[in-house]
C-alpha positions in Angstrom: 0.0 0.0 0.0 1.4 3.4 -0.9 2.1 6.0 1.8 -0.8 8.2 0.9 -3.2 5.2 0.9 -1.9 4.1 4.3 -2.5 7.6 5.6 -6.0 7.8 4.2 -6.8 4.4 5.6 -5.6 5.4 9.1 -7.5 8.7 8.9 -10.7 6.8 7.8 -10.5 4.4 10.7 -9.8 7.1 13.1 -12.8 9.1 11.9 -15.1 6.1 12.3 -13.7 5.3 15.8 -14.3 8.9 16.9 -17.8 8.8 15.3 -18.7 5.8 17.3 -17.6 7.5 20.5 -19.0 10.9 19.7 -22.4 10.0 18.1 -24.2 13.2 17.6 -21.1 15.4 17.7 -20.1 14.5 14.2 -22.2 14.7 11.0 -24.3 11.6 11.4 -27.2 10.5 9.2 -29.3 8.8 11.9 -30.5 5.8 10.1 -32.0 3.8 12.9 -30.9 3.2 16.5 -32.9 0.1 15.8 -32.7 -2.7 18.2 -29.0 -2.4 18.0 -28.0 1.1 16.9 -26.9 1.8 13.4 -25.3 5.0 12.1 -24.1 6.2 8.7 -21.0 8.3 8.6 -20.0 10.2 5.5 -16.5 9.1 4.7 -14.2 12.2 4.4 -11.8 10.2 2.2 -13.3 9.6 -1.2 -16.9 10.7 -0.3 -18.5 7.2 0.1 -20.6 6.2 3.1 -19.3 3.9 5.7 -21.7 1.7 7.6 -21.0 0.9 11.2 -23.1 -1.1 13.6 -26.1 -3.3 12.8 -29.4 -1.5 13.9 -32.8 -2.6 12.8 -32.1 -1.3 9.3 -29.0 -3.5 9.0 -29.6 -6.3 11.5 -29.0 -9.8 10.1 -29.6 -12.1 13.0 -32.5 -12.5 15.5 -32.6 -14.0 19.0 -35.1 -15.2 21.5 -34.2 -15.5 25.2 -35.9 -16.6 28.4 -39.6 -17.3 28.7 -42.1 -18.9 31.1 -41.3 -20.4 33.5 -37.8 -19.1 34.3 -36.3 -20.5 31.1 -32.5 -20.0 30.4 -32.8 -21.0 26.7 -31.5 -18.7 24.0 -32.1 -19.4 20.3 -30.7 -17.7 17.2 -32.7 -17.2 13.9 -31.2 -17.5 10.4 -33.4 -15.8 7.8 -31.5 -17.5 5.0 -32.7 -20.9 6.2 -35.8 -19.8 8.1 -34.7 -21.8 11.1 -33.8 -21.5 14.8 -30.9 -23.1 16.6 -30.0 -23.2 20.3 -27.0 -21.1 21.5 -25.5 -20.5 24.9 -28.3 -19.9 27.5 -28.8 -17.2 30.0 -27.0 -17.5 33.4 -30.3 -16.8 35.2 -33.6 -18.1 33.9 -36.2 -15.4 33.6 -39.6 -14.6 32.1 -41.3 -11.2 31.5 -37.9 -9.7 30.7 -36.8 -7.2 28.1 -33.8 -7.0 25.8 -31.9 -4.7 23.4 -28.7 -4.8 21.4 -25.8 -2.4 20.9 -23.8 -2.6 17.7 -23.5 -5.8 15.7 -22.2 -8.1 18.3 -23.7 -7.3 21.8 -27.1 -8.3 23.1 -28.5 -7.6 26.6 -31.4 -8.9 28.7 -32.7 -6.9 31.6 -35.1 -7.4 34.5 -37.7 -10.1 34.5 -40.4 -11.3 36.8 -39.7 -9.1 39.9 -36.0 -9.0 39.3 -33.2 -6.7 38.1 -30.8 -9.3 36.7 -28.8 -7.9 33.8 -26.8 -10.0 31.3 -24.6 -9.2 28.3 -24.1 -11.5 25.3 -21.3 -11.5 22.8 -22.3 -13.3 19.6 -18.8 -13.6 18.3 -17.6 -15.3 21.6 -21.0 -17.0 22.3 -21.1 -16.3 26.0 -23.2 -14.4 28.5 -21.8 -12.3 31.4 -23.7 -11.0 34.4 -23.5 -7.3 35.0 -24.8 -4.8 37.6 -28.5 -4.5 37.1 -30.9 -1.5 37.2 -31.7 0.1 40.5 -35.4 -1.0 40.3 -36.6 -4.5 40.2 -39.0 -4.7 37.3 -40.5 -6.7 34.4 -39.9 -3.8 32.0 -40.0 -2.6 28.4 -36.8 -1.5 26.8 -35.1 -0.4 23.6 -31.7 0.8 22.4 -31.1 4.5 21.9 -27.8 4.5 20.0 -24.6 2.4 19.8 -23.8 2.8 23.5 -27.0 3.4 25.5 -30.5 2.1 26.1 -33.6 2.6 28.2 -35.6 0.3 30.4 -38.8 1.5 31.9 -42.3 0.8 33.4 -43.0 -2.8 34.2 -44.2 -4.5 37.3 -42.9 -4.8 40.9 -45.8 -5.4 43.3 -47.6 -2.9 41.0 -47.1 -1.0 37.8 -44.1 1.4 37.7 -43.7 4.7 35.9 -39.9 5.1 36.4 -37.2 4.5 33.8 -33.5 4.1 33.8 -30.8 4.6 31.2 -27.8 2.2 30.7 -24.5 3.3 29.2 -22.4 0.4 28.1 -19.0 2.2 27.8 -19.2 3.1 31.5 -21.4 0.1 32.6 -23.6 2.4 34.5 -27.3 3.0 35.1 -28.9 6.3 35.9 -32.5 7.4 36.5 -34.2 9.3 33.7 -37.6 10.7 33.1 -40.8 9.1 34.4 -43.5 7.7 32.1 -46.7 9.8 32.0 -48.6 6.9 33.5 -47.5 3.8 35.3 -47.7 0.9 32.8 -46.6 -2.7 32.3 -46.6 -5.4 29.6 -46.5 -3.0 26.7 -44.8 -3.1 23.3 -41.5 -1.3 23.0 -39.4 -0.1 20.1 -36.8 2.4 19.0 -37.8 5.1 16.5 -34.6 6.5 15.1 -31.6 7.7 17.1 -32.3 8.7 20.7 -36.0 8.1 20.5 -38.2 5.2 21.5 -41.9 4.2 21.9 -44.0 2.3 24.4 -47.4 1.3 23.1 -50.3 -0.4 24.7 -50.0 -2.3 28.0 -52.1 -3.4 30.9 -52.7 0.0 32.4 -52.8 2.1 29.2 -53.9 -0.3 26.4 -54.4 2.4 23.7 -51.7 4.8 24.7 -48.4 5.8 23.0 -45.6 7.1 25.2 -42.5 8.6 23.5 -39.0 9.0 25.0 -36.6 11.6 23.8 -33.0 11.2 25.0 -32.2 14.8 24.1 -34.6 16.0 26.8 -34.4 12.9 29.0 -38.2 12.9 29.2 -41.4 11.0 28.2 -44.4 12.5 26.5 -48.0 11.2 26.0 -48.6 11.2 22.3 -51.9 12.2 20.8 -52.1 9.1 18.6 -54.0 6.1 20.1 -53.7 2.6 18.9 -56.6 1.6 16.6 -57.1 -1.5 18.7 -56.4 -1.5 22.5 -53.7 -4.0 23.3 -52.6 -5.4 26.7 -50.7 -8.5 27.8 -47.4 -7.9 26.0 -48.1 -7.2 22.4 -44.9 -7.3 20.3 -43.1 -4.3 18.8 -40.4 -3.6 16.3 -39.2 -0.8 14.1 -38.2 -0.4 10.4 -36.1 2.7 9.4 -36.1 5.9 11.3 -39.8 6.7 11.4 -41.9 3.5 11.4 -42.8 1.4 14.4 -45.1 -1.7 14.5 -47.2 -3.5 17.1 -48.9 -6.8 16.7 -50.8 -9.3 18.9 -51.6 -8.7 22.5 -55.0 -9.2 24.1 -58.2 -7.2 23.8 -61.3 -8.0 26.0 -59.7 -11.2 27.1 -59.0 -12.6 23.6 -55.6 -12.8 21.8 -55.2 -10.7 18.7 -53.7 -11.5 15.3 -53.8 -7.9 14.0 -51.0 -5.4 13.6 -50.6 -1.6 13.3 -48.0 0.7 11.8 -46.9 3.9 13.6 -45.5 7.0 11.9 -43.5 9.1 14.4 -43.4 12.2 12.2 -47.1 12.1 11.7 -47.9 10.8 15.1 -50.5 8.3 13.7 -51.3 4.7 13.9 -52.7 2.8 10.8 -54.2 -0.7 11.0 -52.5 -3.1 8.7 -54.8 -5.1 6.4 -54.7 -8.8 6.9 -53.2 -10.4 10.0 -50.9 -13.0 11.4 -51.8 -16.7 10.9 -51.8 -17.1 14.7 -53.3 -14.9 17.4 -50.8 -14.3 20.1 -50.2 -12.4 23.3 -47.4 -12.5 25.9 -45.2 -12.4 22.8 -42.1 -10.6 21.4 -40.6 -9.7 18.1 -37.6 -8.2 16.2 -36.7 -6.8 12.8 -34.1 -7.7 10.1 -33.0 -5.6 7.3 -35.1 -2.6 6.3 -38.4 -4.4 5.4 -38.9 -7.4 7.7 -40.3 -7.8 11.1 -40.9 -11.0 13.1 -43.5 -12.2 15.6 -42.1 -15.0 17.8 -44.0 -17.4 20.1 -46.5 -16.4 22.6 -49.8 -17.6 24.0 -52.2 -19.5 23.4 -50.2 -22.7 23.0 -50.9 -23.0 19.3 -48.6 -20.0 18.7 -46.0 -20.8 21.3 -43.3 -22.2 18.9 -44.3 -20.4 15.7 -42.5 -17.5 13.9 -44.2 -15.2 11.4 -42.4 -12.8 9.1 -43.9 -9.5 8.1 -42.9 -7.9 4.7 -43.4 -4.2 4.8 -43.2 -4.0 1.0 -46.0 -6.5 0.3 -47.8 -5.7 3.6 -48.1 -9.4 4.3 -47.3 -12.1 7.0 -45.9 -15.6 6.3 -45.1 -18.4 8.7 -41.3 -18.7 9.0 -39.5 -21.2 11.2 -40.3 -23.1 14.4 -38.7 -22.5 17.8 -36.8 -25.4 19.3 -38.6 -24.5 22.6 -42.0 -22.9 22.4 -42.7 -20.2 25.0 -44.5 -17.1 26.2 -43.2 -14.2 28.3 -39.8 -14.3 26.5 -37.9 -11.5 24.8 -36.4 -10.9 21.4 -33.6 -8.7 19.9 -31.7 -8.5 16.7 -28.3 -7.3 15.6 
């Protein structure tokens, strides 16, 4: 390699490293914090774009973890084969937990049924490590904010909670942040772009939409209401920087197979025509690429080991893959 090329290569790598550490301080096109934080940096050498991370827009692998009752199992989904395979399990079995991912290799599970256990997974190494958990014990919702931080909030501990906490991976620290407008539990959660996330539905606010902004450290009650009230852990995922989705959950005691699409810029929910093959509550989901979302497991038992894939281009669901271990009250993430 010529001296000038070596210099440019060093400068390029230095630029990306600084961008990863200083997200927001550089010129970043916020593609999607997604479930794992994805940024696009404009390459100062040669003008091309450099992709870093693997947020919902660029995620290539999905995971399911935990589940009722106190399962330790973790499974990994391959979209190329449409199949699940077991990987290293959690150190602590849990259900009613939440999860998020940061970057293209790190996944996290947080909380669970009346607990604050916190674990970190490295996909390249294939191991889980136990870290210091959040201050509050909770069965929470959660989402990634960027490549280094995330939010967990609401949930249950002897009653519904309205508090939330922010985790920063580079310092391995938790700190209290804004309170939800209303105590809520068993809601769908999803990121919407960089530094923004949504809670939708739930047992105490089944039609509500709560929006978190990291720039202000606060939650707001959005005007838009779900077209169909949803409790009992509907699933949520996001595609791109503006679109969020919820599916399943319960309404008037019955599981749902319907889904809705949320536009953050318009603050509006739109019912999606057609539905999943299986009605499901106490479920979870994730997204891959820029057009695909997944509904995984749930209750009733007919849906507990099924996976369905949503195509945002064709606006349709197809059955895709069977879990090795069927479950409800689990969590999903992608990276």
